[in-house]
N, C-alpha and C positions, 0 to 999 in steps of 0.2 A: 503466708502459707507455708506449712511445714512439709518437708520432703517425706514421702512414705517410708515408714520404719518397720513395717511388718508385711510378711508375704500374704498374698490374696489368691485364692482359687475361685473359679466360677464354672457353672455349667448351665447351658440354656437348652430348653426343649421347645420346639416350635412345630406347628402343623402347616401342611400345604394341601389345599383343596382346589382342584381344577385350575392349576397354575403351573407355570414353568419357573421354578425358583432360581435356576442358574443354567442357562443354555450353554451347550458345548459347541463352539464354533467349528470344531473338527468333525462334528457329527450332525451337520445340518441344523444346529441350534436346538437339538433335542435336549431335554433335561439331563443333566450329568448323571451317569450311572456307572458303577464299577463292574468288574467282570463277573461278580457274583449276583448282580441284579439289584444291588442296594443303591438308593439315590444318594447323590453327593451335592454339596454346595461348597465351593472352594473357599479357603481362608481369605483369599484376595477379595472375593465377592462380599464376604462378611465384613471385612475391614472397610470396604467402600461404603457399606450401609452405616457402619458406626461413624465414619467420617461425616456422612451426610447428616446424621442425627446430631453430632457435635456442632456442626454448622447451624442447625436449627436451634440449638441451645445457646447460640451467640458466641461460640468459640472460634478463634482464628485457626484455619486449617490450611496446610500447605498443599496437599494433593487433593485438589478440587476437580470434580468432573466438569467438562465444558458447559454442560447444560445447567450447572448449579453454581458456576463461578460468581462470587459476590463482590469481587474487588476490581473487575475490569481487565485482569491480566489473562493473556492467552496461552501462556506456557509457564512451566515451573521456573525456568531461568528468569523470565520477566518478574515473577513473584519474588524470587530470591534477590534479584538486582534492586528491587524497590526498598530493601531494608538497608539503611545507611551503614549500620554497624557491620553487616556482612560484606558490603562493598569495600569498606575500609580494610577489613581483614584480608580479603581476597587480593587487594592491590598492594598490600604491605609486603615488603621484601621477605619478612620472616615466614609468611605463609603458615600461620599458626592454625593447624587443623583442629586442635582441641578447642581453641577459642571460637572458631567458626561453628563447631558442633554445639557448644554451649549457647551461643547467641541464637542459633536456629531453633534449638529446643526451647529456649525461653520465649521465642516468638510464636511458635505454632504447637498446638496441643498434640496433633497427630505425630509430629516429630518426637516430642517428649514420650509419647506412648508407644508407637510402633517402630520408631527409628526411620532413617532415610539415607539414601546415597545422594550426595551432591557432587555431580561430575558433569560440567557443562562445557560445551565447545567454546574456546576462546578464553577460558579461565585456567590458569596453571595451578589449580588447587583441587584435589579430589578428597572428599570427606565422607566417611561412613559413620553413621550414628546407629548404634544398637539400642532398640527400645525395650522397655521392661514388660510390655504387654504382648503375650504370645497367644495365638488362637489356632486351634486345630480345624481341619476340614470337617464340616457337618456331614453326618451320615444318617440315613434313615434306619429306623429300628427293624423294619421289615422290608422285603423286596418290594419294589414299586411297580405299578402298572402305568405305562405311558400310552396315552391316546393321541392320535394324530388326526387333525381335521383339515380337509382341503377347503381352501377359501378362494374367492374370486373378487376382482375389482369391478365396479359397475361403470367406470368411465375410462376412456383413454387418457394417458398421462399428458400427451401433447396432441395438437391438431395434426391429422395426417399420420399419426403413429400406425405402423403396419400391424402392430399387435392389437387384437380385438379386446373388447371389454371383458372377455371371459378368461383372461390370463390367470393361470392358476398359481396358488401359493399354498404353504402348509403352516399350520400352527400345531405345536406339540404341548401337551400338558400332563401333569401327574394327577391321576384320579384322586388319590389321597396318600399322604405320607406323613409320618411323625419322625422328625429329624432331631438330632441332638449334637451339640458341639461343646467342647471344653476349652478353658483358657486359664492362664495364670498371670500374675504380676510379680516380677522379680525385684527384690529390694536393691540388690547390688547395682542393677542397671538403672533403677529409678534414681539412685543417688547420683549417677553420672549424668542423667538427662534433666534432673530437677523435677521429676514426676512427683506430684504432691498427693496428699490425702484427698484434697478437693478434686483433683483430676480423677482419682479412682472412683469417686462418687458420680462424676460425670460419665465415666465409662459404664457404671452400673445403670444409670438412667438411660443411656443409649441402648443398652442391651434390653431393658424392659420394654422400650418403645421402638424396637429395631425396625419395624415395617411401617412406621408412620411416615407419610409423605413419600412412599416408595412405590406407589401404584403405577402400572403401565398396562398396555394391552395384554402382555404376557402374565401380569400379576395384578389383576383387578383388586380394588379395595375389598378387604375382608377375606381374600383367598389365602393370605399368609398371616399367621397369628402366633405370637409368642405366648406359650402356655405357662411355662414356669422358668424362673431364674433361681438358681441355687448359688449362694454367695458365702464363702468361708473366709474369715479374717483370722489368720494365725496370730500367735502372741509373740512371735520372734521373727527375725530376718530370715532364718532358714526354714521356719515352720515346724510344727510338731510332727507332720506327716509329709510324705512325698506327694507331689501333685498327682501322680498316677494312682496312688491309693485313695486320695480324696475323690478324684473323678470316678473311680470304680465304686465308691460307696453309694452311688445312685443306681439302682437296678430298675430297668424298664422292661416290661414284657406284656404281651397281649393277654387279656383276661381269659381264663380257662374256657368260658362259655361262648367266646367270640371266635368265629372262623375267618371272617373277612372284615378286619377293622376299618371303620369309616370315620372315626372321630377320636379326639383325645380321650374321651370318656371310655373308650374301648381298651384302654391300657391300665395296668397296675404299675404304680411307681412306689418303690420302697427305698427309703434313705437309711442306710446303715449308720448307726451311731459311732462316732469316733471320739472316745473319751478325751475331754479337755479341749475339744474343738467344736464350737457351736456353728450351726448352719442357719443362714437366713433364707427362708423360702418365700419367694415373691411371685405373685400372679402377674402375668404379662398384661399389658394394656392394649 
């Protein structure tokens, strides 16, 4: 496998219908929203979904959520301790942080891609790995409307519970929102972590299928959909254009005859041509 030798930029457009794409724990788990009323999905949430998809694709992932852990380990430290090479480096007097970082990146694709901090109690070695794949927070194209629904439970949780079966709860969801986020893959950092061309194709596949196996009561199947993925592969390490200019080349706006957009088809998308840099346009699955 060859280490990635050219810069990559990407942009993803996805739609949310009657779902909570990313609840804010500081705001009653309502869908995240900035002060201007636009919806947001944090970069941490997006990376979690990418990691899940990489697991589904058969890749070894270091930061696994508890409900999807596939190796029996209950913590990051346990997972790191299970790798003989990492244990050997950590116990060695030299405490070679660079060797530890290389071994960790070789073992787990998310460390190669996103980086990771290895700092565990009881180990006199702290290692920071910077990953080549950077992702921005997703933001909706228009201001979003959030609906709240009061719900009840039909039974008591335990016998003799003082609370009745009419205990109230709340569910919050976005009526409709079209969101977009951008990202890049940096070659200089890819060289340090050993991130390969094959790894970049796995990231692309994860983006295309981002919401597969991601359903929950807040995000029922079909309520979140990847509509488009735009993928630019530059011809050099630095790239022909800055990432900012590449990401701005995709213009998204509501169609002139639409006042209240309710679907992806209610938007116009124009991709500005960048001479010398081809874009691959992919429909989401």
